[in-house]
LOPA-142815 format. One record per residue: residue number from 1; residue in three letters; x, y, z of N, C-alpha, C, O in turn. Coordinates in Angstrom, 2 decimals, padded with zeros to 5 digits, always signed. Example, Ala and Ser with C-alpha at 12.3 -4.5 7.8 and 13.67 -1.06 7.14 Angstrom:
<atoms>
num_residuo_n.xx_n.yy_n.zz_ca.xx_ca.yy_ca.zz_c.xx_c.yy_c.zz_o.xx_o.yy_o.zz
1_ALA_+013.19_-005.69_+007.80_+012.30_-004.50_+007.80_+013.20_-003.30_+007.80_+014.24_-003.32_+008.46;
2_SER_+012.85_-002.25_+007.08_+013.67_-001.06_+007.14_+012.90_+000.03_+007.87_+013.41_+001.14_+008.04;
</atoms>
This chain:
<atoms>
num_residuo_n.xx_n.yy_n.zz_ca.xx_ca.yy_ca.zz_c.xx_c.yy_c.zz_o.xx_o.yy_o.zz
1_UNK_+003.11_-002.82_+081.37_+001.99_-002.44_+080.43_+001.34_-003.61_+079.96_+001.88_-004.71_+080.01;
2_UNK_+000.07_-003.41_+079.44_-000.93_-004.44_+078.95_-001.35_-003.87_+077.69_-001.44_-002.66_+077.48;
3_UNK_-001.62_-004.83_+076.79_-002.20_-004.39_+075.43_-003.10_-005.56_+074.94_-002.88_-006.72_+075.28;
4_UNK_-004.12_-005.18_+074.14_-005.09_-006.15_+073.70_-005.63_-005.55_+072.41_-005.72_-004.33_+072.23;
5_UNK_-006.03_-006.56_+071.43_-006.58_-006.12_+070.26_-007.96_-006.67_+070.11_-008.18_-007.85_+070.38;
6_UNK_-008.91_-005.87_+069.68_-010.38_-006.21_+069.66_-010.80_-006.12_+068.21_-010.72_-005.07_+067.58;
7_UNK_-011.22_-007.14_+067.77_-011.76_-007.13_+066.33_-013.18_-006.87_+066.29_-013.92_-007.65_+066.89;
8_UNK_-013.67_-005.87_+065.68_-014.97_-005.44_+065.66_-015.67_-006.13_+064.55_-016.76_-006.68_+064.74;
9_UNK_-015.04_-006.11_+063.33_-015.66_-006.73_+062.17_-014.38_-007.39_+061.43_-013.27_-007.31_+061.94;
10_UNK_-014.59_-007.98_+060.28_-013.45_-008.58_+059.56_-012.46_-007.45_+059.18_-011.28_-007.75_+059.11;
11_UNK_-012.82_-006.21_+058.93_-012.02_-005.14_+058.53_-011.88_-004.01_+059.59_-011.35_-002.95_+059.27;
12_UNK_-012.34_-004.22_+060.83_-012.27_-003.12_+061.77_-011.58_-003.69_+062.95_-011.89_-004.80_+063.38;
13_UNK_-010.57_-002.88_+063.54_-009.80_-003.48_+064.64_-009.54_-002.20_+065.59_-009.31_-001.09_+065.10;
14_UNK_-009.59_-002.43_+066.90_-009.10_-001.56_+067.91_-008.04_-002.25_+068.72_-008.14_-003.38_+069.21;
15_UNK_-006.99_-001.45_+068.80_-005.84_-001.84_+069.62_-005.79_-000.90_+070.82_-005.88_+000.32_+070.66;
16_UNK_-005.67_-001.46_+072.03_-005.63_-000.69_+073.34_-004.39_-001.03_+074.09_-004.17_-002.22_+074.36;
17_UNK_-003.56_-000.08_+074.46_-002.42_-000.31_+075.35_-002.54_+000.58_+076.56_-002.91_+001.76_+076.54;
18_UNK_-002.16_-000.15_+077.69_-002.28_+000.66_+078.92_-000.92_+000.46_+079.65_-000.51_-000.68_+079.81;
19_UNK_-000.23_+001.51_+080.07_+000.99_+001.46_+080.66_+001.05_+002.11_+082.04_+000.46_+003.18_+082.12;
20_UNK_+001.60_+001.68_+083.08_+001.70_+002.35_+084.39_+003.22_+002.38_+084.66_+003.92_+001.40_+084.42;
21_UNK_+003.66_+003.41_+085.12_+005.01_+003.78_+085.47_+005.27_+004.03_+087.00_+004.32_+004.26_+087.76;
22_UNK_+006.51_+003.99_+087.43_+006.88_+004.33_+088.73_+007.81_+005.39_+088.85_+008.80_+005.34_+088.12;
23_UNK_+007.67_+006.35_+089.65_+008.75_+007.40_+089.71_+009.90_+006.90_+090.62_+010.86_+007.64_+090.82;
24_UNK_+009.84_+005.68_+091.17_+010.90_+005.23_+091.99_+011.72_+004.26_+091.18_+011.23_+003.19_+090.81;
25_UNK_+012.87_+004.58_+090.91_+013.87_+003.64_+090.27_+015.05_+003.25_+091.13_+015.09_+003.46_+092.34;
26_UNK_+015.98_+002.68_+090.45_+017.17_+002.05_+091.11_+017.81_+002.90_+092.16_+018.15_+002.42_+093.24;
27_UNK_+017.98_+004.22_+091.84_+018.69_+005.11_+092.68_+017.95_+005.33_+093.99_+018.57_+005.66_+095.00;
28_UNK_+016.66_+005.17_+093.99_+015.83_+005.35_+095.20_+015.46_+004.10_+095.90_+014.93_+004.17_+097.01;
29_UNK_+015.72_+002.89_+095.29_+015.42_+001.76_+095.97_+016.06_+001.37_+097.36_+015.55_+000.55_+098.13;
30_UNK_+017.21_+002.04_+097.58_+017.95_+001.76_+098.71_+017.62_+002.80_+099.79_+018.12_+002.66_+100.90;
31_UNK_+016.85_+003.77_+099.54_+016.54_+004.74_+100.61_+015.15_+004.55_+101.12_+014.45_+003.64_+100.68;
32_UNK_+014.70_+005.42_+102.07_+013.51_+005.47_+102.62_+012.68_+006.68_+102.06_+013.27_+007.65_+101.60;
33_UNK_+011.42_+006.62_+102.10_+010.62_+007.85_+101.74_+010.51_+008.84_+102.88_+011.18_+008.65_+103.89;
34_UNK_+009.72_+009.84_+102.79_+009.68_+010.86_+103.80_+009.03_+010.39_+105.11_+009.19_+011.01_+106.17;
35_UNK_+008.27_+009.25_+105.02_+007.66_+008.70_+106.25_+008.60_+007.66_+106.90_+008.30_+007.04_+107.92;
36_UNK_+009.73_+007.53_+106.24_+010.66_+006.39_+106.76_+010.41_+005.03_+106.26_+011.06_+004.09_+106.71;
37_UNK_+009.49_+004.86_+105.36_+009.31_+003.51_+104.77_+010.34_+003.22_+103.60_+010.82_+004.09_+102.89;
38_UNK_+010.57_+002.06_+103.52_+011.50_+001.67_+102.41_+010.73_+001.79_+101.03_+009.58_+001.36_+100.87;
39_UNK_+011.45_+002.39_+100.08_+010.86_+002.69_+098.78_+010.96_+001.40_+097.88_+011.89_+000.61_+097.97;
40_UNK_+009.92_+001.27_+097.01_+009.89_+000.18_+096.22_+009.21_+000.40_+094.82_+008.01_+000.69_+094.76;
41_UNK_+009.88_+000.27_+093.84_+009.28_+000.55_+092.52_+008.14_-000.26_+092.23_+007.15_+000.26_+091.71;
42_UNK_+008.19_-001.57_+092.55_+007.06_-002.52_+092.30_+005.75_-002.06_+093.04_+004.65_-002.02_+092.49;
43_UNK_+006.00_-001.70_+094.35_+004.80_-001.25_+095.22_+004.21_+000.00_+094.69_+002.99_+000.18_+094.78;
44_UNK_+005.00_+000.87_+094.13_+004.57_+002.16_+093.64_+003.74_+001.93_+092.29_+002.81_+002.68_+091.98;
45_UNK_+004.11_+000.95_+091.57_+003.35_+000.74_+090.33_+001.98_+000.23_+090.66_+001.01_+000.65_+090.03;
46_UNK_+001.85_-000.73_+091.69_+000.59_-001.38_+092.00_-000.21_-000.52_+093.07_-001.38_-000.82_+093.30;
47_UNK_+000.36_+000.48_+093.68_-000.23_+001.35_+094.59_-001.49_+002.04_+094.06_-001.43_+002.59_+092.96;
48_UNK_-002.58_+002.04_+094.75_-003.81_+002.67_+094.24_-003.89_+004.17_+094.47_-004.68_+004.86_+093.83;
49_UNK_-003.03_+004.70_+095.43_-003.10_+006.19_+095.49_-002.46_+006.95_+094.31_-001.33_+006.68_+093.89;
50_UNK_-003.24_+007.88_+093.83_-002.92_+008.73_+092.62_-002.59_+007.83_+091.60_-001.54_+008.04_+091.00;
51_UNK_-003.37_+006.76_+091.27_-003.26_+005.72_+090.23_-003.06_+006.34_+088.84_-002.17_+005.99_+088.07;
52_UNK_-004.01_+007.33_+088.57_-004.11_+007.86_+087.32_-002.98_+008.89_+086.93_-002.78_+009.21_+085.76;
53_UNK_-002.24_+009.39_+088.00_-001.24_+010.45_+087.68_+000.06_+009.71_+086.98_+000.87_+010.46_+086.43;
54_UNK_+000.28_+008.45_+086.96_+001.39_+007.83_+086.30_+000.88_+006.72_+085.33_+001.41_+005.61_+085.29;
55_UNK_-000.16_+007.07_+084.56_-000.80_+006.16_+083.68_-000.67_+006.66_+082.17_-000.73_+007.86_+081.90;
56_UNK_-000.50_+005.76_+081.29_-000.45_+006.06_+079.83_-001.39_+005.11_+079.13_-001.34_+003.89_+079.29;
57_UNK_-002.34_+005.79_+078.29_-003.35_+005.05_+077.50_-003.05_+005.35_+076.12_-002.69_+006.49_+075.80;
58_UNK_-003.18_+004.30_+075.18_-003.00_+004.55_+073.78_-004.13_+003.64_+073.10_-004.22_+002.45_+073.40;
59_UNK_-004.94_+004.22_+072.20_-006.10_+003.61_+071.56_-005.90_+003.82_+070.04_-005.86_+004.97_+069.61;
60_UNK_-005.79_+002.82_+069.27_-005.75_+002.80_+067.79_-007.01_+002.14_+067.12_-007.48_+001.09_+067.56;
61_UNK_-007.52_+002.78_+066.08_-008.63_+002.14_+065.35_-008.27_+002.15_+063.90_-007.85_+003.17_+063.34;
62_UNK_-008.45_+000.99_+063.30_-008.37_+000.92_+061.86_-009.61_+000.23_+061.33_-009.99_-000.85_+061.80;
63_UNK_-010.24_+000.85_+060.39_-011.40_+000.30_+059.78_-011.42_+000.51_+058.25_-011.06_+001.57_+057.74;
64_UNK_-011.87_-000.56_+057.53_-012.06_-000.49_+056.10_-013.51_-000.72_+055.81_-014.01_-001.69_+056.38;
65_UNK_-014.30_+000.04_+054.98_-015.58_-000.17_+054.66_-015.64_-000.27_+053.12_-015.97_+000.71_+052.45;
66_UNK_-015.34_-001.43_+052.60_-015.11_-001.68_+051.22_-016.36_-001.34_+050.38_-016.23_-000.82_+049.27;
67_UNK_-017.54_-001.62_+050.89_-018.71_-001.44_+050.16_-019.11_+000.03_+049.92_-019.92_+000.30_+049.03;
68_UNK_-018.57_+000.97_+050.66_-018.75_+002.37_+050.48_-017.40_+003.04_+050.06_-017.37_+004.24_+049.75;
69_UNK_-016.41_+002.34_+050.05_-015.15_+002.89_+049.58_-014.36_+003.87_+050.62_-013.65_+004.81_+050.25;
70_UNK_-014.58_+003.51_+051.94_-014.02_+004.38_+053.02_-012.99_+003.62_+053.84_-013.27_+002.48_+054.22;
71_UNK_-011.85_+004.16_+054.13_-010.83_+003.77_+055.08_-010.77_+004.83_+056.22_-010.74_+006.04_+055.97;
72_UNK_-010.76_+004.35_+057.43_-010.71_+005.13_+058.69_-009.57_+004.65_+059.60_-009.50_+003.49_+059.98;
73_UNK_-008.67_+005.61_+059.94_-007.69_+005.31_+060.96_-007.81_+006.39_+062.03_-008.07_+007.55_+061.73;
74_UNK_-007.62_+005.97_+063.30_-007.79_+007.01_+064.34_-006.80_+006.55_+065.49_-006.49_+005.37_+065.67;
75_UNK_-006.36_+007.54_+066.21_-005.47_+007.30_+067.32_-005.70_+008.32_+068.47_-005.75_+009.52_+068.22;
76_UNK_-005.85_+007.82_+069.78_-005.89_+008.67_+070.83_-004.96_+008.19_+071.80_-004.88_+006.98_+072.06;
77_UNK_-004.22_+009.12_+072.41_-003.33_+008.70_+073.53_-003.23_+009.90_+074.57_-003.30_+011.09_+074.29;
78_UNK_-003.07_+009.39_+075.73_-003.05_+010.27_+076.97_-001.95_+009.74_+077.85_-001.95_+008.58_+078.26;
79_UNK_-001.05_+010.60_+078.14_+000.19_+010.27_+079.07_-000.07_+011.21_+080.30_-000.11_+012.42_+080.10;
80_UNK_-000.24_+010.72_+081.52_-000.52_+011.50_+082.61_+000.84_+012.20_+083.03_+001.94_+011.79_+082.67;
81_UNK_+000.64_+013.27_+083.79_+001.64_+014.18_+084.07_+002.91_+013.69_+084.84_+004.02_+014.21_+084.73;
82_UNK_+002.60_+012.57_+085.65_+003.71_+012.03_+086.47_+004.21_+010.73_+085.80_+005.05_+010.03_+086.38;
83_UNK_+003.74_+010.39_+084.64_+004.25_+009.22_+083.98_+005.70_+009.39_+083.59_+006.07_+010.43_+083.04;
84_UNK_+006.57_+008.35_+083.87_+007.97_+008.40_+083.56_+008.44_+006.97_+083.33_+008.45_+006.15_+084.25;
85_UNK_+008.85_+006.68_+082.06_+009.34_+005.45_+081.75_+010.56_+005.64_+080.81_+010.44_+006.10_+079.67;
86_UNK_+011.74_+005.25_+081.34_+012.85_+005.63_+080.60_+012.96_+004.54_+079.35_+013.78_+004.74_+078.46;
87_UNK_+012.19_+003.52_+079.35_+012.09_+002.66_+078.18_+011.08_+003.17_+077.07_+010.95_+002.58_+075.99;
88_UNK_+010.41_+004.23_+077.37_+009.50_+004.81_+076.45_+009.61_+006.25_+076.37_+008.64_+006.96_+076.64;
89_UNK_+010.88_+006.77_+075.98_+011.17_+008.19_+076.01_+010.31_+008.98_+075.09_+010.28_+010.21_+075.22;
90_UNK_+009.56_+008.33_+074.11_+008.89_+009.01_+073.16_+007.39_+009.37_+073.66_+006.55_+009.90_+072.93;
91_UNK_+007.17_+009.00_+075.04_+005.84_+009.23_+075.64_+006.06_+010.10_+076.94_+005.91_+009.64_+078.07;
92_UNK_+006.43_+011.39_+076.65_+006.68_+012.31_+077.76_+005.41_+012.60_+078.67_+004.29_+012.63_+078.17;
93_UNK_+005.62_+012.79_+079.89_+004.44_+012.93_+080.85_+003.73_+014.29_+080.44_+004.36_+015.30_+080.16;
94_UNK_+002.35_+014.19_+080.45_+001.53_+015.40_+080.21_+001.31_+015.64_+078.80_+001.15_+016.79_+078.38;
95_UNK_+001.29_+014.52_+077.95_+001.11_+014.55_+076.55_-000.29_+014.03_+076.29_-000.73_+013.03_+076.86;
96_UNK_-001.02_+014.81_+075.33_-002.23_+014.21_+074.77_-002.11_+014.36_+073.22_-001.68_+015.37_+072.68;
97_UNK_-002.53_+013.27_+072.59_-002.44_+013.32_+071.16_-003.82_+012.59_+070.54_-004.39_+011.64_+071.06;
98_UNK_-004.20_+013.22_+069.38_-005.38_+012.59_+068.75_-005.07_+012.80_+067.18_-004.59_+013.83_+066.71;
99_UNK_-005.37_+011.79_+066.55_-005.16_+011.76_+065.04_-006.38_+010.97_+064.38_-006.95_+009.99_+064.86;
100_UNK_-006.66_+011.61_+063.18_-007.85_+010.87_+062.47_-007.46_+011.06_+061.04_-007.02_+012.11_+060.59;
101_UNK_-007.67_+009.91_+060.32_-007.39_+009.95_+058.83_-008.60_+009.19_+058.21_-009.04_+008.13_+058.67;
102_UNK_-009.13_+009.90_+057.05_-010.31_+009.43_+056.31_-009.90_+009.39_+054.82_-009.25_+010.31_+054.30;
103_UNK_-010.28_+008.36_+054.18_-010.02_+008.18_+052.75_-011.20_+007.64_+052.10_-011.59_+006.49_+052.29;
104_UNK_-011.85_+008.59_+051.23_-013.05_+008.09_+050.63_-012.90_+008.07_+049.05_-012.59_+009.12_+048.49;
105_UNK_-013.10_+007.00_+048.36_-012.98_+006.92_+046.90_-014.40_+006.66_+046.38_-015.21_+005.91_+046.92;
106_UNK_-014.63_+007.43_+045.17_-015.86_+007.19_+044.50_-015.68_+007.10_+042.98_-014.61_+007.42_+042.48;
107_UNK_-016.68_+006.68_+042.28_-016.62_+006.44_+040.75_-015.46_+005.55_+040.41_-014.66_+005.93_+039.55;
108_UNK_-015.32_+004.50_+040.96_-014.24_+003.44_+040.64_-012.90_+004.09_+040.70_-012.09_+004.04_+039.78;
109_UNK_-012.70_+004.75_+041.92_-011.48_+005.51_+042.24_-011.01_+006.60_+041.28_-009.81_+006.87_+041.19;
110_UNK_-011.95_+007.24_+040.55_-011.77_+008.35_+039.83_-011.56_+009.72_+040.61_-010.84_+010.65_+040.26;
111_UNK_-012.43_+009.62_+041.83_-012.38_+010.75_+042.61_-012.09_+010.26_+044.13_-012.81_+009.45_+044.71;
112_UNK_-011.03_+010.83_+044.65_-010.59_+010.50_+045.98_-010.49_+011.67_+046.92_-009.94_+012.68_+046.50;
113_UNK_-010.95_+011.63_+048.11_-010.88_+012.55_+049.13_-010.06_+012.00_+050.26_-010.34_+010.91_+050.76;
114_UNK_-009.04_+012.74_+050.65_-008.25_+012.33_+051.82_-008.31_+013.52_+052.92_-008.03_+014.67_+052.60;
115_UNK_-008.66_+013.22_+054.08_-008.73_+014.22_+055.23_-007.89_+013.62_+056.33_-008.10_+012.46_+056.68;
116_UNK_-006.99_+014.32_+056.87_-006.07_+013.96_+057.98_-006.03_+015.10_+059.02_-005.97_+016.28_+058.67;
117_UNK_-006.06_+014.71_+060.29_-005.88_+015.68_+061.19_-005.05_+015.35_+062.42_-005.19_+014.21_+062.87;
118_UNK_-004.28_+016.11_+062.97_-003.42_+015.84_+064.08_-003.50_+017.00_+065.13_-003.44_+018.20_+064.83;
119_UNK_-003.65_+016.52_+066.42_-003.74_+017.52_+067.53_-002.87_+016.92_+068.56_-003.05_+015.77_+068.98;
120_UNK_-001.80_+017.80_+069.03_-000.97_+017.26_+070.06_-000.91_+018.44_+071.08_-000.81_+019.63_+070.77;
121_UNK_-000.98_+017.96_+072.30_-000.80_+018.87_+073.49_+000.19_+018.33_+074.41_+000.20_+017.13_+074.66;
122_UNK_+001.03_+019.15_+074.93_+002.15_+018.55_+075.79_+002.64_+019.83_+076.72_+002.60_+021.00_+076.33;
123_UNK_+003.08_+019.44_+077.92_+003.48_+020.29_+079.03_+004.94_+020.75_+078.66_+005.70_+019.88_+078.24;
124_UNK_+005.34_+021.86_+078.77_+006.58_+022.33_+078.48_+007.38_+022.82_+079.57_+008.52_+023.24_+079.36;
125_UNK_+006.81_+022.79_+080.84_+007.48_+023.22_+081.94_+006.95_+022.49_+083.25_+005.88_+021.90_+083.15;
126_UNK_+007.62_+022.50_+084.44_+007.07_+021.99_+085.60_+005.82_+022.75_+086.24_+005.12_+022.24_+087.11;
127_UNK_+005.61_+024.06_+085.70_+004.51_+024.79_+086.22_+003.20_+024.30_+085.70_+003.06_+024.15_+084.49;
128_UNK_+002.23_+024.03_+086.54_+000.89_+023.44_+085.98_+000.19_+024.33_+085.04_+000.19_+025.54_+085.26;
129_UNK_-000.37_+023.86_+084.08_-001.05_+024.61_+083.03_-000.25_+025.12_+081.92_-000.84_+025.63_+080.97;
130_UNK_+000.96_+025.04_+081.91_+001.84_+025.58_+080.80_+001.99_+024.45_+079.78_+002.58_+023.40_+080.05;
131_UNK_+001.41_+024.71_+078.54_+001.30_+023.65_+077.53_+001.56_+024.23_+076.16_+001.40_+025.43_+075.94;
132_UNK_+001.94_+023.42_+075.28_+001.90_+023.76_+073.87_+000.75_+022.92_+073.11_+000.58_+021.72_+073.33;
133_UNK_+000.07_+023.58_+072.28_-001.00_+022.83_+071.48_-000.66_+023.00_+069.99_-000.68_+024.13_+069.49;
134_UNK_-000.36_+021.93_+069.29_-000.11_+021.92_+067.91_-001.21_+021.25_+067.08_-001.69_+020.17_+067.41;
135_UNK_-001.56_+021.88_+066.07_-002.66_+021.06_+065.19_-002.22_+021.36_+063.74_-001.75_+022.41_+063.32;
136_UNK_-002.48_+020.20_+063.05_-002.20_+020.26_+061.59_-003.25_+019.36_+060.89_-003.65_+018.31_+061.38;
137_UNK_-003.66_+019.87_+059.69_-004.71_+019.21_+058.93_-004.42_+019.19_+057.48_-003.79_+020.11_+056.95;
138_UNK_-004.87_+018.17_+056.82_-004.71_+018.06_+055.37_-006.18_+017.68_+054.85_-006.90_+016.81_+055.35;
139_UNK_-006.49_+018.49_+053.75_-007.74_+018.10_+052.95_-007.27_+018.09_+051.55_-006.89_+019.10_+050.95;
140_UNK_-007.32_+016.89_+051.07_-006.90_+016.77_+049.59_-007.97_+016.05_+048.81_-008.61_+015.08_+049.24;
141_UNK_-008.11_+016.62_+047.58_-009.06_+015.83_+046.70_-008.22_+015.52_+045.33_-007.36_+016.28_+044.90;
142_UNK_-008.55_+014.40_+044.77_-007.80_+014.06_+043.61_-008.87_+013.61_+042.50_-009.74_+012.77_+042.75;
143_UNK_-008.74_+014.18_+041.39_-009.58_+013.65_+040.26_-008.65_+013.02_+039.21_-007.65_+013.58_+038.76;
144_UNK_-009.07_+011.88_+038.88_-008.30_+011.07_+037.85_-008.95_+011.40_+036.60_-010.17_+011.22_+036.49;
145_UNK_-008.27_+011.88_+035.62_-008.59_+012.22_+034.22_-008.30_+010.99_+033.27_-008.00_+009.87_+033.70;
146_UNK_-008.42_+011.30_+032.03_-008.13_+010.21_+031.08_-006.61_+010.08_+030.90_-005.87_+011.04_+031.13;
147_UNK_-006.12_+008.87_+030.47_-004.66_+008.63_+030.19_-003.82_+008.87_+031.43_-002.76_+009.48_+031.28;
148_UNK_-004.14_+008.48_+032.58_-003.35_+008.52_+033.79_-003.03_+010.01_+034.13_-002.00_+010.28_+034.75;
149_UNK_-003.87_+010.95_+033.75_-003.64_+012.35_+034.13_-004.59_+012.55_+035.41_-005.59_+011.85_+035.61;
150_UNK_-004.16_+013.57_+036.23_-004.82_+013.71_+037.51_-004.75_+015.25_+037.86_-003.79_+015.95_+037.56;
151_UNK_-005.76_+015.66_+038.47_-005.82_+016.99_+039.13_-005.96_+016.87_+040.56_-006.83_+016.12_+040.99;
152_UNK_-005.12_+017.60_+041.47_-005.12_+017.41_+042.85_-005.21_+018.78_+043.55_-004.43_+019.68_+043.22;
153_UNK_-006.15_+018.97_+044.52_-006.18_+020.22_+045.20_-005.99_+019.88_+046.79_-006.69_+019.07_+047.39;
154_UNK_-005.05_+020.56_+047.31_-004.66_+020.30_+048.81_-004.68_+021.61_+049.55_-004.15_+022.64_+049.12;
155_UNK_-005.35_+021.52_+050.74_-005.37_+022.62_+051.79_-004.79_+022.04_+053.07_-005.19_+020.99_+053.56;
156_UNK_-003.74_+022.86_+053.62_-003.00_+022.46_+054.78_-002.98_+023.64_+055.79_-002.17_+024.55_+055.62;
157_UNK_-003.86_+023.64_+056.85_-003.75_+024.61_+057.91_-002.94_+023.98_+059.02_-003.04_+022.79_+059.33;
158_UNK_-002.09_+024.90_+059.64_-001.21_+024.50_+060.76_-001.31_+025.57_+061.83_-001.24_+026.75_+061.49;
159_UNK_-001.46_+025.25_+063.06_-001.54_+026.08_+064.19_-000.68_+025.71_+065.39_-000.65_+024.53_+065.74;
160_UNK_+000.01_+026.63_+066.05_+000.85_+026.36_+067.30_+000.39_+027.38_+068.28_+000.52_+028.59_+068.05;
161_UNK_-000.16_+026.90_+069.38_-000.68_+027.80_+070.58_+000.10_+027.51_+071.87_+000.35_+026.38_+072.31;
162_UNK_+000.43_+028.62_+072.40_+001.07_+028.48_+073.74_-000.06_+028.72_+074.75_-000.83_+029.68_+074.62;
163_UNK_-000.14_+027.82_+075.76_-001.23_+027.95_+076.68_-000.53_+028.10_+078.19_+000.28_+027.28_+078.62;
164_UNK_-000.94_+029.16_+078.84_-000.54_+029.44_+080.28_-001.93_+029.61_+080.93_-002.98_+029.78_+080.31;
165_UNK_-001.78_+029.53_+082.30_-003.16_+029.74_+083.12_-003.75_+031.22_+082.70_-003.11_+032.26_+082.83;
166_UNK_-004.98_+031.16_+082.20_-005.62_+032.32_+081.80_-005.24_+032.97_+080.48_-005.73_+034.07_+080.23;
167_UNK_-004.39_+032.37_+079.59_-004.05_+032.93_+078.35_-003.73_+031.87_+077.28_-003.05_+030.88_+077.57;
168_UNK_-004.17_+032.04_+076.19_-003.86_+031.24_+074.92_-003.27_+032.13_+073.99_-003.88_+033.15_+073.68;
169_UNK_-002.13_+031.88_+073.49_-001.40_+032.71_+072.57_-000.99_+031.98_+071.23_-000.19_+031.04_+071.23;
170_UNK_-001.53_+032.43_+070.20_-001.11_+031.96_+068.90_+000.22_+032.28_+068.54_+000.53_+033.46_+068.35;
171_UNK_+001.09_+031.31_+068.42_+002.59_+031.56_+068.05_+002.85_+031.30_+066.68_+003.85_+031.85_+066.23;
172_UNK_+002.11_+030.53_+065.85_+002.38_+030.29_+064.53_+001.09_+029.83_+063.91_+000.32_+029.08_+064.50;
173_UNK_+000.88_+030.35_+062.60_-000.28_+029.88_+061.99_+000.04_+029.85_+060.39_+000.49_+030.86_+059.84;
174_UNK_-000.18_+028.83_+059.78_+000.13_+028.74_+058.37_-001.06_+028.11_+057.62_-001.57_+027.11_+058.12;
175_UNK_-001.52_+028.60_+056.51_-002.43_+028.10_+055.61_-001.89_+027.99_+054.29_-001.43_+028.97_+053.70;
176_UNK_-001.93_+026.75_+053.75_-001.37_+026.63_+052.41_-002.37_+025.90_+051.55_-003.04_+024.96_+051.97;
177_UNK_-002.44_+026.39_+050.32_-003.45_+025.82_+049.37_-002.47_+025.56_+048.09_-001.73_+026.42_+047.61;
178_UNK_-002.60_+024.34_+047.66_-001.90_+024.00_+046.48_-002.68_+023.17_+045.50_-003.23_+022.14_+045.89;
179_UNK_-002.76_+023.61_+044.16_-003.35_+022.83_+043.01_-002.14_+022.26_+042.38_-001.06_+022.84_+042.30;
180_UNK_-002.45_+020.91_+041.86_-001.32_+020.27_+041.19_-002.00_+019.35_+040.06_-002.95_+018.59_+040.27;
181_UNK_-001.40_+019.52_+038.90_-001.91_+018.69_+037.77_-000.81_+017.91_+037.09_+000.27_+018.43_+036.82;
182_UNK_-001.10_+016.60_+036.80_-000.12_+015.69_+036.23_-000.69_+015.29_+034.87_-001.84_+014.88_+034.73;
183_UNK_+000.19_+015.43_+033.88_-000.08_+015.06_+032.53_+000.89_+013.91_+031.99_+002.11_+014.12_+032.01;
184_UNK_+000.46_+012.86_+031.56_+001.47_+011.87_+031.01_+000.95_+011.53_+029.65_-000.26_+011.39_+029.44;
185_UNK_+001.86_+011.40_+028.75_+001.49_+010.99_+027.36_+002.57_+010.06_+026.79_+003.76_+010.35_+026.83;
186_UNK_+002.15_+009.05_+026.32_+003.14_+008.06_+025.56_+003.19_+008.25_+024.10_+002.15_+008.32_+023.44;
187_UNK_+004.40_+008.33_+023.56_+004.53_+008.47_+022.12_+005.20_+007.21_+021.59_+005.42_+007.08_+020.39;
</atoms>
């Protein structure tokens, strides 16, 4: 794998990771492939044929914009269907993920808006096109009142969809709205 960090501004950074795997490991190193050629994990990693099918890419962005009170975090990752790396079991083949988080503060941090979203899609069988898609979001507003008191409103929608060729089926849907109020008083 390769990784690099790119600084856009003093407070904004992009991290990029690229990983390539081989489907040929120690158990196959001693045999031949179907054409009678000796199999090699190293040659399979650098082989240009079907290069993208065993590739994983992860991109992270972090940015702070102090002058407007905004923080941004984002992540995109794509793991190709033939990617297999026993050292990175948390990156199964056929996975796509995206996440975005925004935090905006106004009026000297008296009013804060947090918005976060996650979208995950992963293959659950060897049949092509069979996937799960999960999404969850949070929208929260906080109002700071006098004497360390605050009012918070939060909305959380969650969806889980089963995808097969020609069909999208909603398996689970949850919408939650919650108000919260904190009062503190010293005596």
